[in-house]
Short mmCIF file of the C-alpha atoms (twelve columns), coordinates in Angstrom:
data_MODEL
# 
_entry.id   MODEL 
# 
loop_
_atom_site.group_PDB 
_atom_site.id 
_atom_site.type_symbol 
_atom_site.label_atom_id 
_atom_site.label_alt_id 
_atom_site.label_comp_id 
_atom_site.label_asym_id 
_atom_site.label_seq_id 
_atom_site.Cartn_x 
_atom_site.Cartn_y 
_atom_site.Cartn_z 
_atom_site.pdbx_PDB_model_num 
ATOM 1   C CA . MET A 1   18.199  17.178  13.325 1 
ATOM 2   C CA . PHE A 2   15.955  18.899  11.246 1 
ATOM 3   C CA . ARG A 3   17.446  22.241  10.398 1 
ATOM 4   C CA . SER A 4   15.195  25.059  10.050 1 
ATOM 5   C CA . SER A 5   13.150  24.118  13.248 1 
ATOM 6   C CA . ASN A 6   16.054  24.055  15.698 1 
ATOM 7   C CA . TRP A 7   13.083  25.803  17.782 1 
ATOM 8   C CA . PHE A 8   11.827  21.984  18.405 1 
ATOM 9   C CA . PHE A 9   14.589  20.916  20.316 1 
ATOM 10  C CA . ALA A 10  15.165  24.187  22.429 1 
ATOM 11  C CA . SER A 11  10.684  23.337  23.237 1 
ATOM 12  C CA . ILE A 12  12.067  19.981  24.111 1 
ATOM 13  C CA . CYS A 13  14.646  20.800  26.451 1 
ATOM 14  C CA . SER A 14  12.465  23.914  28.092 1 
ATOM 15  C CA . LEU A 15  9.591   22.122  28.870 1 
ATOM 16  C CA . GLY A 16  11.594  19.583  31.403 1 
ATOM 17  C CA . LEU A 17  10.308  16.797  29.679 1 
ATOM 18  C CA . ILE A 18  9.549   13.352  31.866 1 
ATOM 19  C CA . GLY A 19  7.965   10.335  31.424 1 
ATOM 20  C CA . PHE A 20  6.189   8.816   28.299 1 
ATOM 21  C CA . GLY A 21  3.022   6.691   28.199 1 
ATOM 22  C CA . SER A 22  0.804   4.542   25.816 1 
ATOM 23  C CA . LEU A 23  -3.067  3.982   24.952 1 
ATOM 24  C CA . GLY A 24  -4.218  0.929   26.331 1 
ATOM 25  C CA . CYS A 25  -6.242  -0.620  23.377 1 
ATOM 26  C CA . SER A 26  -6.011  -3.761  21.145 1 
ATOM 27  C CA . ASP A 27  -4.955  -4.634  17.804 1 
ATOM 28  C CA . ASN A 28  -8.637  -3.293  16.350 1 
ATOM 29  C CA . GLY A 29  -8.385  -0.176  19.075 1 
ATOM 30  C CA . SER A 30  -10.458 -1.258  21.459 1 
ATOM 31  C CA . MET A 31  -9.691  -0.414  24.762 1 
ATOM 32  C CA . SER A 32  -7.971  -2.926  26.961 1 
ATOM 33  C CA . SER A 33  -6.891  -3.431  30.923 1 
ATOM 34  C CA . SER A 34  -3.973  -4.734  30.222 1 
ATOM 35  C CA . SER A 35  -0.748  -2.397  30.711 1 
ATOM 36  C CA . SER A 36  2.035   -4.824  29.195 1 
ATOM 37  C CA . SER A 37  4.040   -3.211  26.531 1 
ATOM 38  C CA . SER A 38  4.786   -5.183  23.433 1 
ATOM 39  C CA . MET A 39  6.758   -5.507  20.271 1 
ATOM 40  C CA . PRO A 40  4.909   -6.491  17.260 1 
ATOM 41  C CA . ASP A 41  5.880   -10.243 16.625 1 
ATOM 42  C CA . SER A 42  7.691   -10.247 20.018 1 
ATOM 43  C CA . LYS A 43  7.969   -9.103  23.440 1 
ATOM 44  C CA . MET A 44  10.364  -7.259  24.948 1 
ATOM 45  C CA . THR A 45  12.154  -8.615  28.050 1 
ATOM 46  C CA . SER A 46  14.195  -5.459  29.037 1 
ATOM 47  C CA . MET A 47  14.875  -1.948  28.205 1 
ATOM 48  C CA . SER A 48  18.627  -2.868  27.084 1 
ATOM 49  C CA . ASP A 49  16.627  -4.660  24.232 1 
ATOM 50  C CA . ARG A 50  14.569  -1.506  23.759 1 
ATOM 51  C CA . LYS A 51  15.617  0.602   20.124 1 
ATOM 52  C CA . ASP A 52  14.585  4.086   19.887 1 
ATOM 53  C CA . ILE A 53  11.568  5.293   17.780 1 
ATOM 54  C CA . ILE A 54  13.829  5.008   14.092 1 
ATOM 55  C CA . ASP A 55  15.478  2.242   15.090 1 
ATOM 56  C CA . THR A 56  12.103  0.028   16.065 1 
ATOM 57  C CA . ALA A 57  10.098  1.795   13.055 1 
ATOM 58  C CA . THR A 58  12.441  0.207   10.376 1 
ATOM 59  C CA . GLY A 59  12.513  -2.860  12.842 1 
ATOM 60  C CA . PRO A 60  10.924  -6.855  12.795 1 
ATOM 61  C CA . GLY A 61  7.254   -6.669  12.511 1 
ATOM 62  C CA . MET A 62  7.230   -3.014  11.582 1 
ATOM 63  C CA . GLN A 63  6.209   -3.669  7.647  1 
ATOM 64  C CA . ARG A 64  3.200   -1.936  8.064  1 
ATOM 65  C CA . VAL A 65  4.745   1.519   8.374  1 
ATOM 66  C CA . THR A 66  7.193   1.502   5.900  1 
ATOM 67  C CA . THR A 67  6.025   4.087   3.668  1 
ATOM 68  C CA . LEU A 68  6.078   6.099   7.499  1 
ATOM 69  C CA . VAL A 69  9.695   5.453   7.758  1 
ATOM 70  C CA . THR A 70  10.279  6.819   4.499  1 
ATOM 71  C CA . ALA A 71  8.562   9.795   4.461  1 
ATOM 72  C CA . ILE A 72  10.399  10.345  8.007  1 
ATOM 73  C CA . LYS A 73  13.748  10.228  5.701  1 
ATOM 74  C CA . ALA A 74  12.238  12.684  3.161  1 
ATOM 75  C CA . ALA A 75  11.521  15.164  5.846  1 
ATOM 76  C CA . ASP A 76  14.706  15.101  7.541  1 
ATOM 77  C CA . LEU A 77  13.484  14.181  10.778 1 
ATOM 78  C CA . VAL A 78  15.300  10.725  11.784 1 
ATOM 79  C CA . ALA A 79  18.067  12.546  14.106 1 
ATOM 80  C CA . THR A 80  15.087  14.392  16.041 1 
ATOM 81  C CA . LEU A 81  12.984  10.850  16.233 1 
ATOM 82  C CA . LYS A 82  16.166  9.292   17.541 1 
ATOM 83  C CA . GLY A 83  16.740  12.124  20.007 1 
ATOM 84  C CA . PRO A 84  15.828  11.587  24.005 1 
ATOM 85  C CA . GLY A 85  11.830  12.048  23.359 1 
ATOM 86  C CA . PRO A 86  9.899   10.953  25.220 1 
ATOM 87  C CA . PHE A 87  7.837   11.061  22.073 1 
ATOM 88  C CA . THR A 88  4.247   9.451   21.210 1 
ATOM 89  C CA . VAL A 89  4.211   8.621   17.940 1 
ATOM 90  C CA . PHE A 90  0.882   7.995   16.002 1 
ATOM 91  C CA . ALA A 91  2.109   6.014   12.959 1 
ATOM 92  C CA . PRO A 92  -0.044  5.765   9.864  1 
ATOM 93  C CA . THR A 93  0.148   2.129   8.404  1 
ATOM 94  C CA . ASN A 94  0.841   1.943   4.516  1 
ATOM 95  C CA . GLU A 95  -2.725  1.281   4.116  1 
ATOM 96  C CA . ALA A 96  -3.448  4.931   5.736  1 
ATOM 97  C CA . PHE A 97  -1.192  6.217   3.085  1 
ATOM 98  C CA . ALA A 98  -2.829  4.450   0.524  1 
ATOM 99  C CA . LYS A 99  -6.092  6.252   1.533  1 
ATOM 100 C CA . LEU A 100 -4.753  9.685   0.400  1 
ATOM 101 C CA . PRO A 101 -5.860  10.775  -3.208 1 
ATOM 102 C CA . PRO A 102 -3.517  9.221   -5.936 1 
ATOM 103 C CA . GLY A 103 -0.497  10.724  -6.340 1 
ATOM 104 C CA . THR A 104 -0.347  12.390  -2.994 1 
ATOM 105 C CA . VAL A 105 2.316   10.297  -1.484 1 
ATOM 106 C CA . ASP A 106 5.332   10.670  -4.147 1 
ATOM 107 C CA . ASP A 107 3.869   14.604  -4.150 1 
ATOM 108 C CA . LEU A 108 5.145   15.196  -0.552 1 
ATOM 109 C CA . LEU A 109 8.510   13.025  -0.958 1 
ATOM 110 C CA . LYS A 110 9.528   15.465  -3.140 1 
ATOM 111 C CA . PRO A 111 12.303  17.757  -1.954 1 
ATOM 112 C CA . GLU A 112 10.647  20.833  -2.933 1 
ATOM 113 C CA . ASN A 113 7.557   19.626  -0.528 1 
ATOM 114 C CA . LYS A 114 9.862   18.835  2.518  1 
ATOM 115 C CA . GLU A 115 8.429   21.831  4.979  1 
ATOM 116 C CA . LYS A 116 4.846   20.644  4.285  1 
ATOM 117 C CA . LEU A 117 5.657   16.974  4.557  1 
ATOM 118 C CA . LYS A 118 7.488   17.934  7.713  1 
ATOM 119 C CA . SER A 119 4.619   19.402  9.161  1 
ATOM 120 C CA . ILE A 120 2.447   16.751  8.595  1 
ATOM 121 C CA . LEU A 121 4.650   13.974  10.148 1 
ATOM 122 C CA . LEU A 122 5.315   16.366  13.385 1 
ATOM 123 C CA . TYR A 123 1.050   16.777  13.290 1 
ATOM 124 C CA . HIS A 124 1.890   12.635  14.268 1 
ATOM 125 C CA . VAL A 125 3.912   13.054  17.047 1 
ATOM 126 C CA . HIS A 126 3.258   14.216  20.871 1 
ATOM 127 C CA . VAL A 127 6.527   15.708  22.821 1 
ATOM 128 C CA . GLY A 128 6.202   15.128  26.515 1 
ATOM 129 C CA . ASP A 129 3.826   13.255  29.249 1 
ATOM 130 C CA . GLY A 130 2.300   10.802  26.614 1 
ATOM 131 C CA . VAL A 131 -1.285  9.429   27.829 1 
ATOM 132 C CA . MET A 132 -1.272  6.569   29.932 1 
ATOM 133 C CA . ALA A 133 -4.258  3.790   29.273 1 
ATOM 134 C CA . LYS A 134 -5.665  4.630   32.611 1 
ATOM 135 C CA . ASP A 135 -5.986  8.312   31.508 1 
ATOM 136 C CA . VAL A 136 -7.770  7.529   27.958 1 
ATOM 137 C CA . LYS A 137 -10.369 10.259  27.502 1 
ATOM 138 C CA . THR A 138 -11.927 12.848  25.334 1 
ATOM 139 C CA . MET A 139 -8.750  15.525  25.560 1 
ATOM 140 C CA . ALA A 140 -6.825  17.372  23.393 1 
ATOM 141 C CA . LEU A 141 -3.001  16.555  22.790 1 
ATOM 142 C CA . SER A 142 -0.190  18.593  21.727 1 
ATOM 143 C CA . THR A 143 1.722   17.425  18.732 1 
ATOM 144 C CA . ALA A 144 5.201   18.780  17.816 1 
ATOM 145 C CA . ASN A 145 4.425   21.438  14.715 1 
ATOM 146 C CA . GLY A 146 2.459   23.289  17.432 1 
ATOM 147 C CA . LYS A 147 -1.217  22.191  16.675 1 
ATOM 148 C CA . SER A 148 -3.651  19.679  18.849 1 
ATOM 149 C CA . LEU A 149 -5.059  16.304  18.051 1 
ATOM 150 C CA . ASN A 150 -8.227  15.593  19.649 1 
ATOM 151 C CA . VAL A 151 -8.031  12.215  21.351 1 
ATOM 152 C CA . LYS A 152 -11.064 10.468  22.054 1 
ATOM 153 C CA . VAL A 153 -12.882 7.479   23.408 1 
ATOM 154 C CA . ASP A 154 -15.598 6.215   21.349 1 
ATOM 155 C CA . GLY A 155 -17.308 2.776   22.149 1 
ATOM 156 C CA . GLY A 156 -14.420 1.395   23.231 1 
ATOM 157 C CA . ASN A 157 -12.202 2.698   20.249 1 
ATOM 158 C CA . VAL A 158 -9.572  5.315   20.820 1 
ATOM 159 C CA . MET A 159 -9.563  7.992   17.864 1 
ATOM 160 C CA . VAL A 160 -7.166  10.641  17.150 1 
ATOM 161 C CA . ASN A 161 -9.053  13.308  15.335 1 
ATOM 162 C CA . GLU A 162 -10.657 11.087  12.656 1 
ATOM 163 C CA . ALA A 163 -8.009  8.200   13.057 1 
ATOM 164 C CA . LYS A 164 -8.496  5.275   14.467 1 
ATOM 165 C CA . VAL A 165 -5.944  3.660   16.998 1 
ATOM 166 C CA . ILE A 166 -5.392  0.060   15.464 1 
ATOM 167 C CA . LYS A 167 -2.055  -0.761  17.371 1 
ATOM 168 C CA . THR A 168 -0.652  0.588   20.575 1 
ATOM 169 C CA . ASP A 169 2.161   0.621   23.128 1 
ATOM 170 C CA . VAL A 170 5.153   -0.156  20.828 1 
ATOM 171 C CA . ILE A 171 7.321   1.077   23.284 1 
ATOM 172 C CA . CYS A 172 10.654  2.221   22.470 1 
ATOM 173 C CA . THR A 173 13.608  4.021   24.403 1 
ATOM 174 C CA . ASN A 174 12.825  7.448   23.990 1 
ATOM 175 C CA . GLY A 175 9.031   7.023   23.648 1 
ATOM 176 C CA . VAL A 176 6.069   4.907   22.183 1 
ATOM 177 C CA . ILE A 177 4.690   4.070   18.955 1 
ATOM 178 C CA . HIS A 178 0.551   3.453   18.292 1 
ATOM 179 C CA . TRP A 179 -0.506  2.827   14.816 1 
ATOM 180 C CA . VAL A 180 -3.490  4.607   13.138 1 
ATOM 181 C CA . ASP A 181 -5.429  4.161   10.135 1 
ATOM 182 C CA . THR A 182 -5.585  7.708   8.645  1 
ATOM 183 C CA . VAL A 183 -3.029  9.918   7.923  1 
ATOM 184 C CA . ILE A 184 -3.930  12.702  10.278 1 
ATOM 185 C CA . LEU A 185 -3.598  16.224  8.387  1 
ATOM 186 C CA . PRO A 186 -3.251  19.535  10.142 1 
# 
């Protein structure tokens, strides 16, 4: 649990969180009519095979989000994202982090920038009712840092602010992960 933001867990508990959903898109971000859940590289057949957000993000098929995992650890958000959720995480890929100006990631990973990093990462997390494929439309989606994301369907692509959703439906025991091609800044 992160120290300076115990309000986050209090907020989760007070919301009476129920259920979670996922965006219905293919790997290239276009809308799909399939509602099946899958892990990268393997279909999960039962809830007992699934893991929480953190264990999933560090598991097989998730090599494209290792920079995010490093950042989550540096921001002391591991316990938070192992919590009950449900969470919808818009996970920037390693390539998304590489698009930031040179030195930005290294600077954010410094202990003195932990609160700034935490704010950026929590802007990628929606707590509560998720977005089901049948419900994807232009809308505002709340985030764990208190600011809203703009979700938009544009020509068959799902955009979250300026980030394109490129992989969806990585289902976890406490939520769902969707990969995005851009780090979303608050």
